[in-house]
C-alpha positions in Angstrom: 43.4 56.7 116.1 44.7 58.2 119.4 47.8 55.9 119.2 48.3 57.0 115.6 48.3 60.6 116.6 50.8 59.9 119.4 53.0 58.0 117.0 53.0 60.8 114.5 53.8 63.3 117.2 56.7 61.3 118.4 58.0 60.8 114.9 57.8 64.6 114.2 59.7 65.3 117.5 62.4 62.8 116.6 62.8 64.3 113.1 63.2 67.8 114.5 65.6 66.6 117.1 67.7 64.6 114.7 67.9 67.1 111.9 67.6 70.5 113.6 64.7 72.9 113.5 63.6 75.7 111.2 61.7 78.5 112.9 60.2 81.7 111.4 61.0 84.9 113.4 58.6 87.5 112.0 59.6 91.2 112.1 58.9 92.7 115.5 59.2 89.4 117.5 62.9 89.9 118.1 65.3 92.9 118.3 66.5 92.3 114.8 65.6 95.0 112.1 64.6 92.1 109.8 62.2 89.2 110.0 64.2 86.1 109.4 64.2 82.3 109.4 66.3 80.5 112.0 67.9 77.0 111.6 69.3 75.4 114.7 71.0 72.0 114.6 69.9 69.7 117.4 73.3 70.1 119.1 72.7 73.8 119.6 70.4 72.9 122.5 71.7 69.5 123.5 75.3 70.6 123.8 75.3 74.4 124.5 78.9 74.4 125.6 80.0 73.6 122.0 79.6 76.9 120.2 78.8 76.3 116.5 79.8 78.4 113.5 77.0 80.5 112.0 76.1 81.3 108.3 74.1 84.4 107.5 72.3 83.9 104.2 71.0 86.9 102.1 68.5 86.0 99.4 67.9 87.5 95.9 65.4 90.3 95.0 62.7 87.7 94.1 62.5 86.8 97.8 62.0 90.3 99.1 58.9 90.6 101.4 57.3 92.2 104.4 59.3 90.2 106.9 56.2 88.6 108.4 53.7 86.8 106.2 56.2 86.7 103.3 59.0 84.9 105.1 58.1 81.7 103.3 59.5 83.2 100.1 63.0 82.8 101.5 62.7 79.0 101.0 62.4 79.5 97.2 66.0 78.9 96.4 69.6 78.6 97.6 70.7 77.3 101.0 67.3 77.8 102.6 65.7 75.5 100.1 68.3 72.8 100.7 67.9 73.0 104.5 64.1 72.8 104.2 64.3 69.8 101.9 66.6 68.1 104.5 69.3 67.5 101.9 72.1 69.6 103.4 75.1 67.4 104.3 76.4 70.0 106.8 73.1 70.3 108.7 74.8 69.4 112.0 77.7 71.8 111.8 76.2 75.3 111.4 73.6 77.6 112.8 72.0 79.4 109.9 70.0 82.7 109.9 68.2 83.9 106.8 66.9 87.5 107.0 64.3 89.0 104.6 65.0 92.3 102.9 61.7 94.3 103.1 62.1 96.9 100.3 60.4 96.3 97.0 61.5 99.7 95.5 63.5 99.2 92.3 66.1 101.6 93.8 66.5 99.5 97.0 66.1 95.9 95.9 69.3 94.7 97.6 70.3 94.8 101.3 72.7 97.6 102.1 76.0 97.3 103.8 74.5 98.8 106.9 71.6 96.4 106.9 74.0 93.5 106.7 76.3 95.0 109.4 73.3 95.4 111.8 72.1 91.9 111.2 75.6 90.6 111.9 75.7 92.5 115.2 72.3 91.1 116.1 73.3 87.5 115.4 76.6 87.7 117.4 74.7 89.0 120.4 71.5 87.0 120.2 72.9 83.5 119.6 75.3 81.2 121.5 77.7 80.8 118.6 81.4 80.8 117.8 81.9 84.5 117.2 85.2 83.7 115.5 83.3 81.8 112.8 80.6 84.1 111.5 80.2 83.7 107.7 78.1 85.7 105.2 76.8 84.5 101.9 74.3 85.7 99.4 73.0 85.2 95.9 72.3 87.8 93.3 71.0 90.9 95.2 72.0 89.3 98.5 75.5 88.7 97.0 75.6 92.4 96.0 74.8 93.3 99.7 77.7 91.0 100.8 80.1 92.7 98.4 78.9 96.1 99.5 79.5 95.1 103.2 83.1 94.1 102.3 83.6 97.4 100.5 82.1 99.5 103.3 84.0 97.8 106.1 87.4 96.7 104.8 88.9 96.5 108.3 86.1 94.2 109.4 86.9 91.8 112.2 83.4 90.4 112.8 83.2 88.1 109.7 85.5 85.2 109.1 84.7 84.7 105.4 82.2 85.5 102.6 80.7 83.6 99.7 79.0 86.0 97.2 77.3 84.3 94.2 76.1 85.8 90.9 76.8 89.3 92.2 78.9 92.4 91.4 82.1 92.8 93.3 83.4 95.9 91.6 81.8 98.2 94.1 83.6 96.4 96.9 87.0 96.6 95.2 86.5 100.3 94.4 85.5 101.3 97.9 87.5 98.9 100.0 90.8 99.4 98.1 92.6 96.4 99.5 90.7 93.7 101.4 93.0 92.7 104.2 90.9 90.8 106.6 87.9 89.0 104.9 88.6 86.0 102.7 86.2 85.7 99.8 85.2 82.9 97.4 83.0 84.2 94.6 81.0 82.2 92.0 79.6 83.3 88.7 78.3 81.9 85.4 80.0 83.0 82.2 76.6 83.3 80.5 75.1 85.5 83.2 73.4 88.5 81.5 71.7 89.7 84.7 74.9 90.4 86.5 77.9 90.3 84.1 80.6 87.9 85.3 83.4 90.2 84.2 82.7 92.4 87.1 83.7 89.7 89.6 86.8 89.0 87.5 87.9 92.6 87.7 87.2 92.7 91.5 89.1 89.4 92.1 92.1 90.7 90.1 92.2 93.9 92.0 92.0 92.2 95.4 94.8 89.8 94.5 97.0 92.6 93.2 97.0 94.2 96.6 100.3 94.2 98.5 100.8 91.3 100.9 99.4 90.6 103.4 95.9 90.6 102.0 92.9 88.3 102.5 92.4 85.3 100.2 90.3 86.2 97.2 89.0 83.2 95.1 86.8 83.2 92.0 85.1 80.2 90.4 83.5 80.6 87.0 81.0 78.1 85.6 81.3 78.0 81.8 77.9 78.4 80.0 75.9 78.9 83.2 73.5 81.8 83.3 72.4 83.8 86.4 71.8 80.7 88.6 75.3 79.9 89.7 74.0 79.3 93.3 72.2 76.0 93.0 75.2 73.9 92.1 77.3 75.8 94.6 75.1 75.5 97.6 74.1 71.8 96.9 77.8 71.0 96.2 77.0 69.3 92.9 79.7 71.4 91.3 82.4 69.8 93.5 83.3 73.1 95.2 82.9 72.5 98.9 82.2 76.0 100.2 81.2 74.7 103.7 84.5 72.8 104.2 86.3 76.0 103.1 84.3 78.1 105.5 85.1 75.8 108.4 88.8 76.4 107.8 88.4 80.2 108.3 88.5 82.1 111.6 88.2 85.8 112.3 90.4 87.8 111.9 91.5 85.3 109.3 94.1 87.3 107.5 97.4 86.5 109.1 100.1 89.2 108.9 103.4 88.0 107.6 103.8 84.3 108.3 103.3 83.9 112.1 100.0 83.6 114.0 100.2 84.1 117.7 97.2 83.5 119.9 97.1 83.8 123.7 95.0 81.1 125.3 94.6 80.9 129.0 97.8 82.9 129.4 99.8 80.3 127.4 101.2 81.5 124.1 100.8 79.4 121.0 102.2 80.2 117.6 102.9 78.7 114.2 106.2 79.6 112.7 106.4 78.9 108.9 109.5 80.0 107.0 110.7 81.1 104.6 107.4 82.7 103.4 107.1 82.8 100.4 109.1 79.6 99.7 110.4 77.7 96.7 111.5 74.2 97.5 111.4 73.7 101.3 109.2 75.0 104.1 109.9 74.6 107.8 107.0 74.5 110.1 107.0 74.5 113.9 103.9 74.8 116.1 105.0 76.2 119.5 103.1 75.4 122.6 103.8 75.6 126.4 104.3 71.8 126.4 104.6 69.2 123.6 101.3 67.8 122.4 100.5 65.1 119.7 99.4 67.0 116.6 97.6 66.4 113.3 99.0 68.6 110.6 97.2 69.4 107.3 98.1 71.6 104.4 95.2 72.7 102.2 95.2 74.4 98.8 93.0 77.2 97.5 90.1 75.0 96.5 89.9 73.3 99.9 91.8 70.1 99.0 94.1 68.6 101.5 97.5 68.2 99.8 99.4 67.1 102.9 98.4 65.4 106.1 100.4 63.8 108.9 99.9 62.5 112.5 103.5 61.6 113.1 104.5 65.0 114.6 104.2 66.8 117.9 104.1 70.5 118.7 107.5 72.1 119.3 109.0 69.9 116.6 110.4 71.1 113.3 108.7 69.8 110.2 110.1 70.2 106.7 107.8 70.0 103.7 107.8 71.6 100.3 108.6 69.7 97.1 105.3 67.7 97.2 103.2 70.8 97.6 101.4 72.7 94.7 102.2 76.3 93.8 100.1 79.1 95.2 98.5 80.1 98.5 98.3 77.3 101.1 96.7 77.0 104.5 98.6 75.2 107.2 96.2 73.8 109.9 97.5 72.3 113.1 95.1 70.4 115.4 96.2 69.5 119.0 94.6 69.4 122.5 91.2 70.3 121.1 92.6 73.4 119.5 93.1 74.4 115.9 95.7 76.9 114.7 96.2 78.1 111.1 98.5 80.2 109.0 98.9 81.0 105.3 102.0 80.5 103.2 102.8 80.9 99.5 104.8 78.5 97.4 106.3 80.3 94.4 106.3 78.8 90.9 109.6 77.3 89.9 111.5 79.6 87.6 112.6 78.0 84.4 116.3 78.6 83.6 117.3 79.8 80.1 119.8 77.7 78.3 
């Protein structure tokens, strides 16, 4: 019996070590204004020098609670449920915090922009994370809070990207005007009667109508799906890999014009991509202090790699174009354990009149 208990204890420890650990943080036990659930991959403690991206997940109104004994409700649905069931394929690549909204008043069912901002600030200070890759996502009421944050803080530089699901983006588009710094990928079901999908369509159109440069704004609609557009989004069964898309984003992720310049250890690195927008050909050069072998990727709006090559080095001109799809594209250069990105637009070919 004693050997059995020891074996079970060892098995439990190995499971936690291999797959990360979920820990409840009741209200009052930390400096956060919310009770929350914490998910830490095993590498968070075994490799502290490697700072991981972080996802802040905001639940729906059905999971509201007192922040202490009600924290278990957060596991009811969405990303927390997937993590708890150990079915998340990205479990080693993100830290995840899942705060609980405490109000049960019908006039305050959703987290406010201020509540979300305060939790973002807490997470950035309390955890050893990559502060250039802080992501926010939420479903239903939590998604409304995410949109409200975008509307209230349009010049945000603390969040790299946002994924609101089954929520109302019109308040964000009305109050933010033009979203210049925070890429969004929204999801909605076309049969949603709880939160009409047309609101997100309006918001998405307004954001994309803003003068360049503006942040990327994407909207995916699920035909015939009701309010639950989140299950197939978070578990990736819809084929929309939001986690891969998030990993491509860094804050501030909107790139003015067509050149990104980052100073790193007093060495200047930049991506030149011109002309931008382009029609047939695009010239790309990644400038570094000294030439480095480089992996170049070009990624379309749905996160699909449409061009990859390992045959180039930094400080070398690269010409691409005809093989690329129309629309917004992300150029990603990886070299010397660094990643640099910039956004370009390929214009649709104009048909000539006979």
